[in-house]
N, C-alpha and C positions, 0 to 999 in steps of 0.2 A: 504494500500500500504506500503510495507516494506521500511524502511529507513526514514520515516516521523515521526515527533514528535506529530502529531495530527491525529485523525481518518479520513481517506479518502479512497475512492475506485474508481476504474474505471471498469465498466462491460466489460469483454472480453469473457466470456463463462459461460454457465449455464448447470448444469446437474440435473436430478431428480433421486433420489434413491427410487426404488419401490421394494416391496417384490417380490421375484420370486415365481411363483405358485408351489404348492406341486407337486412332492415330494421333490423339491429342496428348502425347506423352510429355510434352513440355509444359503442360498446364496442371493445376491442382484444383480440387473441388473442396469447398468448405461445407461440411455437413453439420448442422446445428444439433446439439443434444437437447431433447425435450425437457421442459421444466419438471416433469415428474421424475425422469431419470436423474436430473440434477438435484432434486430434493432428496431422492434416495441416496445419492452419493454424499450429500452433506450430513446424512443421519449420523454416521460415526463421529462427526466433528462436534456434535452437540454435547457429547459427554465430557468435552474438554472446555473448561471455563475460559472466557476471553479476559485477559488481564493486560496490564500495561508493562509487565515484566518481560525480560528477554525470553525468546522462544527457542527451545532445543529442537531444531528441525529433525535431526536424526532420530531422536526419541519418539517424536510424534509420528514420523513417517513409519517407524516400525510398528507402533500401535495401530495406525490406520491400516497398514497392510494386513495385520492379523484380523481386524474386523472385516475387511473386504473379503479375505479368504473365507471367513465364516459365512458371510452373506452369500457368496457364490456357491458354496457347498449346500446351503439351504435351498437356493434356487434350483440347483441340479437335482436335489432330492425331490422337490415338488414337481419338477418336470418329469422325473421317472414315474411318479405316482400318476400324473395326468396321462402319460403314455400308456400305462397299464390299464387305465380306465377307458381310454379311447384308442383302440388299436388302429393302425393306419389302414387306409384303403388298399385294395389289391394292387392297384397301379398308382402308387403315390408319386407325386411329381418329384423329380430328382433335385438334389441340392446343386447349385451351380458350383463348378470347380474352377477356382482361380478367379481373379478380379474381372468384373464386367461380363458382358455377353460374349458368345462365341462369334468373333468377327468373320469367321469363315462363312457363316450363314449369309450375312449381308454381301460379302464379296461374291459368293456364288450367284446370288440373286442379281447383283449388279452386272456381272459378266453375262448372265443369261439375258438380261434386258438389252445389252449391246448386241448380242448375237441375234435376238429376235428382230431388232431394228435392221440389221444387215440382211436378214433373210426375207424381210417383208417387202422389199421392192425388187422386182425381177431383173434379170440380166445384170447382176451386180457382182463384180469380181471380189468384193469384200466378203461375200457369203462363203468363200473358200477358207476363211479364217474361223468358221463355225463348225459345229459338230455334224451338221446336216449331210455333208458330202463324204464323211469318213466313217459312217456306220449306219445302223438302223434307226437310232433315236436322234433327237436334236435337243435344243434348249428348252422346249416346252415341258419335257419330262423333268428336267432339273428345276424349272420354275414351279411346277406343281408340287413336287416333293418338298422343296424348301418352304413353300407356303404352308404346307401341313406342319412342318417343324415350327415355324414362327407362330402359327395360330396356337399350337399347343403351349408354347412358352408364354405368349401374351395372355391368352385366356386362362391358362393355368395360374399365372401370377394374379390375375383378377379374381380367380376363385379363392386363392389363398388369402387375399387381402379383403375382398368385399363379399365373398360367398357367391351363391348362384345368381342372386339378383344383379350383382356386378357383371357376371359373365354374360347374362342375357342382355343387359343394357349395352355392353360393349359390342356384342355380335350384331345387335340391331343397328347401332350407329355405324359400324363398319360396313354393313350391308347397304345401308342408305348412302354412304359415301361412294361406294363402288357403283351403285345404281345411278346416282346422279352423274357421276363421271362418265358412265356409259352413254347416257342420253345426251350429255353435252358433247361428247366425242362424236356421236352419230351425226348430230347437227353440224359440228365443225367440219367433218369429212365431206358432207353434202355441200357446204358453202365453198370449200376449197375446190371441189370438182366443178361446181357451177362457175366459179370465177375463172377456172382454167379453160372453160368452153365445153365441158362435157366430152362428148365423143367416145372414143375407145376407153378413156379413163373411167367414164361413168359405168361402163359394162364391167371392166376389170375390177373395180372397187365395189361393185354391187350397190351403187348409189342411184342408178337410173330410176329404180322404183320409187325412191324417196323424192327424187326431183319431179317425176311425172305424177305420182300419186302420194303426195305428202301426208294427207290425212290418214289413209289406210296404213302407210308405212310407219308413221309415228305411233299409231295405235298398237300395231303389232310389236314395235320396238318397246313400248311401255310394258308389255307383258313378256318381254324377252324372246319373242319369236322372230323378229327381224333384226339382222345385224349386218352392217357393212363389213367388207373384208378386213381382216386383221383386228377386229374388235371382239372376236368370239370368246376370248379368255374372260372378259369382264362379266358377262351374264352367268357363266359357270361359277365364278367366285361369289356372286351375289347369293346364289343358292347354297354354296358350301358354307359361307359365313352364317347364313340364317340357320343352318342345321348343325353348326358346330357345337352349340351348347349341349344338345342331347348326345352328340357323338362323344364329347368330353366326359359326360356323365357315364356313358357305357365303358369308355376306356379306363376310367379310374376304378371301376368295379370289376370288369371282366375284360381286360385288355386283349388277351389271346383269343377269346371268343369273338370279340368285336372285329379283330383283324381277320379271323376265319370267315365271319359273315360277309365282310367286304370282299374277300377273295372269292367266296361263293357267288356273290352278285356279279363280279367280273366274269366268272366262268359262264354263268347263265346268260349274260349279255352276248357272249360269243356263240353260245349254243343255239339260243332262240332268236338272236338278232334284235333284242330290245333296244328301242331308241326313244328319244323325246321329240315330239313333233315341233316343227318350225314353220316359218312362212317366208318366202314362197316355196322354199325347198321342203323336202319331206322330213328332215331331221337336223339336229344341231351338228355343226362340224365337230366340236368337242363333245362327245357323248358323255354327259355327266355320270351316267350309270357305270361307265367303264373307268373314266379318269378319276373317280373318287378313290380308287385303290391307292394311287400315289399319295393323295392327301392323307388318307387314313394311315398309310404306312409311315409317312413322315411324323404324324402325331404319335403313333405307336412307338416309334424309335425314341422319342423324347420321354414318354411316360413309362414304358415297360420294355425298352429295347436294350437293357444292360446285358442281357445274356447273349445278344447277337454280336456284341463287340469282339469277343475272342474268336468267334467263328469267322468274322470278316477279316481279321488280322492273321489268320492262319495261312501257312504257305500254300496249302492245297487250294484254298479259295482264290488266292492270288494267281496261281498257275491256271486254274480254270477260267478266271476272268480274262487273263491275258490271251489265252487261246481263243476264246470267243470273240474278243475285240479284234484280234488279228483276222479271224475268219470274216467278220462283218466288214472290216476295212477292205479286204481284198474284193469281196463281193460288191461293196458300194462303189469302189473305184472302177470296177469292171463295167459299171453302167456308163461311165464317162470316158474311160481311157481304153482305146482299142487294143493297146499293147498287153492288157491284162485279160483279154477275152479268152485266151488259150488256157489260162490258169483256172478259170471257172467254167464248167459246162453250161452251155446256153440254156438248157432245160432248168438247171438249178437257179440260174440268175433270173429267169422268167418267173419261176415259182416264188422266189423270195420277194420279187417286186410286188406281187399280189398279196404277200403275207406280212407286209410292213405297213398296213393301213393305219393311218394316224387318227382317224376319227374315233375308232373304237379301242385305241391303244393296243395294237396287235401284240401278241406274246413275244415275238422276236424283238420288238421295241422295248418291252418291259425288261426282258433279259439283258438287253444291251445296256439299259440304264443301270441295272443292278451291278453289272460288271464294271461300269464306269465308277459307281459309288465305291466298290471295293478298292479299285485302283486309287481313287482319291483319298480314301482313308489311309492307305499306305504312304502316299506321296506327300500329303498335306496334313501334318499334325496340327493340333490346336495352337501350339506355340511356334508355328512356321515363321521363319525369319523374313519371309517375303511380304508378310502382311503390312508392315510399315512403309513399304515402297510406295512412291507417288501413284503408280498405276493402280495398285491395290486399294489405296486410300480413296481414289476416285471411284472405283467399283463399289466400295463400301458406302460411299455417299449416295450413289445411285440406288443401291439396295435398300438403304434406310428410307428412301422416298419412292418406293416401288410403284405405287399407284399413279402418282403424277408423272414419273419418268416413263412409265409404260404408255400413258396417253400421249405424252410428248413424242415418244418414239414412233407411235402410229402416225401422227401428223407429219413428222419429219420424213418417214418412209413414203407417205403419199406425195409430199412435196418433191422428194427425190425422184419418184416415178414420173411425175409431171415434167420435171426438168429433163429427164432422160428422153422423154417423148418429144418435148417442144424445143429443146435446145440442142442437146447432143447426147448420144449414148456411147461415146468413145471411152476408152480405158481411163484416160486422165480424168474425165468427168465422173466416172464411177468411183475412182479413188478419192477424188475431192469431196464428193457427196458423202461417202462413207466416213471419212475423217471429220468433216464438218458436222455431220449428224451426231457422232459420238462426243465430240467436243461440246456441242450445244447441250447434250444430255448431262454431261459432267458439270457444265456451268449452271444449268438449271438446278441440279441436285445440290450443288454447293450453295447457291443462293437460297434454296429452301431450307437447308440446314442452318444457314446463318440467321435467317429471319424467323425460324420456328421459335415460338414462345412456349416454354414448358412451365406452367405454374407450379411452384413449389410451396408447400405449406410450411411456413416458418412459425415455430412455437412462440408464444408470448411469454417472456420471462418477467416475472414479478420481482423487482429488486427491492429488498428491504434494507434500509439503512439504520 
């Protein structure tokens, strides 16, 4: 205390300085201690009268440490009693390991958003940097699986903090956000095509119906039955977020049974051809009855997937994954490179082409994604040194703002397609549009991260003098 000639103190507030998670490793975050915890911490001090004499700090520190140890021991005993009275659910949410969230999740989602943008406008040399031309699956599988992981983490945290009312509230709000973004994106695509003059772009982007019959098209878009090209992911996520609260309830109580039911539904879709009706086509491009498997699998890995970790990291799984990825690589390249046609029988290549249907998540695509996941677990650990690199930090920023960046990527892909048709489709233009689009996505994500306001509840501390 200032103004005194001897060492003394009065506890009025306490803060903790904790390192901020990467990529903001050069900053720190101040986390205030609540007034209740502060009052409990002051409790041992009340047994020591305040006087004006000299203070023996070593003596008082020893006594305080003894009281603190006793308090912590009592808290631990009470916690054990509570745990015995309330056993955990079958699929309890795991405790986070290490500081902060797993940045690999946002990095994967950000890279998937870049790849989706590069694949969304045709005749683009940049698409050769994506997974699409090197195997049976592409970035859509990665995006779906990672979305299941992030939903389990986000809504699981809401369940731990606010219970089921908090989970339902968050799922409804997130579904509304995605639904509103889908409708705005639909209108924005139609406006861009109209300003470009329509023509072939209107047919390729499936916006001619909206331009010629706006009332009917908007009515069907409102019930998620009409979608311009490249917006198909948003309606399926509206449905998945609406249904995630009951899915989380099932996963927390019977995780393996829930995953088995999801797998059974996936099999029945392929056996009986179940689809969801759309307009004017007969079915959704992304069949939600099939693609739900990846979302459920991602959520299951978070809640009850501890036992699968040793299996994915065993050498046998790695060998099988590498063999399957090599086979799919040769087959996929044989579709484009005539030099590899002799390595793959034409009959096999033709059969595989019809067995990698994207709409219903063909089994060959699913196996290819699982092989990629096994390889990623081996090559990219949680503490991977490449995460702080500028490129990875940019991907993380895009992954943190996935909804806005996805919508931006759809508009940029449409603008790039218009530029290739109206200006030039040369190689230099393709490279320029690819780089410009990704840089704009990074700039948009950085801007959103910088202006995002996260309200933090600061406790009111009552200071007594």
